[in-house]
N, C-alpha and C positions, 0 to 999 in steps of 0.2 A: 478651311478644306472640311475638318467634319465636318461641320455645323451644314456644307453645302445640298453632301451625301448624306447626313440622321435622316435628314423625310425620304427623302429614296429608299435608303433601307427600311425602316418602320413600313415603308408601303408596302418591300416588297414579302416585310415578316408579315402582315395583315394579309399577302392576297396567299402567302404558302396555308397560314390555319385555313383560310376562305376554303380553299381545295380541297386543305386535308378535311375539313368538317362535310361537306358536301362530295366526298368520294369516299371518307366510311361509311358514313349517311347512306350510299348510294348501293353500297357493296351489302351494305347491312341489310339496310330492303329487299332484296332485290334475291338473299337468299332466304326467305320466309315468305316469299311470295305465292299463294295459296295455301301457308304451312298452319295458319291461326286462323281461330276458335271462335266468335261469341255465343255461340249454340251447342246449348249440354250436348242435342238431340242430333244436332247435324256430323258429334268428332267421332271420329272414330276408338273401339274401346280398346285399351293397352294398359297389360297389370298395374304398370307404376307409372303415376302422376308426381313429379319430381316439382319440391313444392321453393320455389327459390323465396331465400330470409331478407326479412327487415326484418325492423323493433317494435316489437306492439304497440310503446308509446316516444313524444320528444323532451327531451329534457327542460321544457315546460312543464311538463307532464301532462297534456295531450293527446287520446288517443289519437294514434299514425293511419291514418283513412287506407292509405296505399294496405298499411300491414289488412285492417280488417275488411277490406273488399279481393282479399285478395286466400285470407282464409276461408271466404265465404262460397269464395270458391272453390276451392278446395274441394270443401265442405260437396256443396252440391257436387260436384263430375262426381264425385263417389260415391252418394245416393244415390248418381241415377246409373251405378254401372259402372260407368266406361273406363273406375282405373278399380282395382283390388286393393290398392297397397298406396299409400303417399313418402314420400323420403324428403323427407324436410329437409332440407340444406340450407343452414344460415356459420353466422359466428359466434362460436367461443372463447376466443382470446383469451381472456377475461374472466378471474369467477362472478362478477359481479356485470357482467352482458354475457346473457345465453340467450341469445336470437331463437337459437331451434327447440330449445326447452319449452318457450312461453307458447314459440306455432302448435306445439305437438299440444300442450297444453288448455292452448283456445278454439283447436281440432276436436281435442275432446269432448269438452262442455259443447263443438256442434255437433254432435252423434257421431262421431266417427269411431271407433272401435279402436282403446290404446293397441289392442295388437295386433293394427292394418298400417301404422305407422312405423316405420323406421328414419331412426334420428342419424344424420352427418355431421358432426361437431365442425366439420373442417374448412366447414366451407363459407373459405374465408374471401372470396369475391365468386360472382358468374360461371366467368374461366373454372375454376374448381371445384363448382360446385356440378357444372358437366364433366368436367372430363373426370372426375367420382365418384360418376351414378358411374361409369362405361370401368372404368379403370378397377374402384376398391368393388363397387357394389356391384358389376359383371352388367351390368344394363343395356342390349344396345337400343332399343327400339321404344320410349320413354312418349307421356304427355309431360312438358314444364307449365307452370303456371304461376302465372303475375299480370302486369300491365304487358297490352299489346306491345310497348318496346321494348318492352325488358324481353318478352319470349321474341323480340324476332332475331335479340342479341343472343341468345342463348343459341338462336337456333345457328344462327350463322357461327360458330362454336362448335356446335356440334356437326356440321358436312365437314367442319377440316381436322375432325379425331373423329369419323368411322361412325357416329348414329347417324339412326332415326327418329331424331326431333322434329313431334308437332306442339302448337301453343296448344294452349285455354286462357283463354283470355279475359283475366279480371276486368271489373271496372274500376275506370280508372278514374281521375282527379283533379276536377277542375278550377281549385284556391287557386291563391298565390303559388299557396307551398307546391303543389302540381308542376304550375312553368316551372317552376325551379330546377327541379328534380326533371323534368324535363330537360334543360339548357343543359346539366348535365348529365343526362344522355350520351349528352349531344360527344364532349368530349370520353366520353368511356366508350364507342366506337370509336372511337381513335385509336386508342390505349389499344381495343381490341383487334382492333387490323394491325397494328405494329407487333403482338401478342403474337396472332398468328401467321404471318409472312415476314418478319421484322427479327422479332424477340424469340420466338421459341421456346417460347418462355412453357411450364409445368407445372404440375400443385406446387404448394407449401408442401403440403402434405402428402401424403399416401398408404402405404399400411395394408397390412391383410384382405384378402376379402371373406365378406361379411356377403350370403344370402339371403334376399329378402323376401321371407313368411318364410324361413323354413322353421321355424316356431308355431310357427301358425298350421303348415300343413309337413311334418316330418319328412323324414325318408323312410321308408318301407326299406325288407329285407335289402330289395338288389340296388338300392341306392339310385332309384328312380321317385321324386316328389310325388306326393299323393292330389295334385292337381296340377293337369295341365297344360297347355297354353292358352285355353279356351278358360282355361278357371277350373273346369268338369274335378273332382276328386278322383282319383286313381281307381277308388273302392270298387265295386263290385257293383 
């Protein structure tokens, strides 16, 4: 009897898995429709660019091309004047694994001033990075910077967290590794949909509020920052 029902059970599981993959992919793509850009000249200017983390070197010692393209895109957007600060959010769960510092170092080498880079060391997942941008760093309107498939998922999360997020797409990777990452992304989308609709997930850590740019533009006597929303200083 068990052997008779086993193939049907496997087919049912496979069908449910396929439906989950297709459904999650559709939800994420629809949320991001018209909200990602590949041209720095076309994207609206915003105060902060959220750079999503990844490791700079692979376990075999080779350069991670996803990392290289992502940092180049972030620097390009900054130098084009489309963001005034970069919030680099990555995983620093161990002293020997520090995506965030690695991202900052790379961006400085690409000409971004260190004082314009804010580090978020608790961006363990994309979900954490997006939610912490709002609840820790107080930003409700940002530009997320990563590859397009990653930006789409971040935008989906943002829409369910009350954030206005647009994406600037870094160059994608077409190698076998790129294909594997995109396959893994399909599973990540299912997990994200579950996080949003079923699990009501929260970030691993939150913490006290941090104001991006305060060290660069300190507050004046009445408590107002020395810059406006458009980036102009408050000095006469």
